[in-house]
N, C-alpha and C positions, 0 to 999 in steps of 0.2 A: 762432627763434620761427616758428610756422606761421601760416597764414591764420586758422585757428580760434582761435589764441591772440590774434591782433589783435582778432577779433570779441568774444571773451570779455573782453578788457581794455577794449574800447570800452563794452560793456554795463555792466561794473562801474563804470567812470569816469563814464559818463553818469548812471547811477542815483545814485551818491554825490554827484556835482556838482549834480544836480537837487534832491536832498533838502537839501544844504547851502545852495544858493542860495535855496531856498524858506524855509528857517529864518532865514537872514540877512535876507531881505526882511521876513519876519514880525516879527523883532526890531526892525527899523527902522520898523515901523508901515505898511509897504506891503502892502496886502492884494490889490490887483488883479494880474492876470497881467502880466508884463513880457516882451514879445517879445524885447527886446534882451538881457535876461539869459538867456532860453532859448536864443537863438542863440549867445551867448558860451559857454554850457555845452556846446552841441553842437560848436562849434569846438574848445574845449579838449579834449574827449573824443576827437575825430577826430585832432587833432595829436599828442596824447600817445600814443595807441595806434599810430599809423603811425610816429612817430619811434622808439618802442620797438622795432618790427620792424627798422627800419634800423640802429639801434645794435647790437642783439643779433646781427643777421645780417651786419653790415658791408656792406650793400647795401640798395637800395630795391627796391620791387616790380618784377617783370618785367611786361610788358604784360598777359599773361593773369592774373597775380596781382592786378594793379591792378584789372582788371575785376571779378574775384571779390570783392576787398575792397570796392570801391565798392558793388556790388550787395548784399553781405552787410551793410554798414553801413546801407544804406537799409532793408533788411528788418528789421534789429534796431531801428532808429529808428522805423519805422512801426508795428512790433509794440508798442513801448513807448507810442507815441502813442495807439493804439487801446485798449490796456490802461488807460492813464490816463483817457481819455475815458469808458470804461466805468465805472471806479471813481468818477469825479466825478459822472456821471449817477446812479449807484447811491446815492451818499452824499446828494446833493441831492434826489433823488427827482424830478428834472425829467424831463419827457417831451419828447423832441425828435424832430422829424420825421427819418426816416431820410435823406431827401434833404438836409436841412440839415447833418446830421452827416457825410454822405458828401462834400458840397461842402467843408466845413471840413477834412476829412482829405485831400482832393485838393489843396487849397491848401497845407496843411502839407507834404504829400508833395513837391510841386514845389519849394517854397522850401527845405526841408531837403535834398532831393536836390542842388540847386544848390550849397548850402553844402558838402555832403559832397564833391562832385566838385572844387570849388575848393580845399578845404583838404587833400584827399589830395595834390593837386599842390603845395601850399605845403609839405607835409610832406617832399616829395622835396628841396626846397631846404634845409630844415633838416638833413636827413640828409647831404646833400652837404657842407654847411658843417662838420658834425660830423666827417665822414670826412676832409676836408681838414685840419682842425685836428689830427686824430689823426696824420696823416702828418707834418705840420710838427713836432709835439711829439716824434716818434720820432727 
């Protein structure tokens, strides 16, 4: 699997998980945004895509690959956040100051970037466990 494969897998997982989580919350009668669920979706998408790379390639990212993956995941995540903000504002017809929207996106960018960096590292531990188990099983 290539780095672009990781990013495509992340994008697909993130979108599907966001839609699924949103529908589950709606079915449960929860209509407000839930930052914990959003963060769990982000963590799941990061771990799944990074672990898939490790399992398919029998190794984890090299240092340069890791940097590219982290930056790529952040770009994909922020692009989705901007797109979703634009859709929500278009649907609700709300007019929001650009400064307010920019501040909200910066906060999300910082928090999501920290989550991405941390869980790309957690992914390395998951892959190491998988590879050790594979060696023991052989």
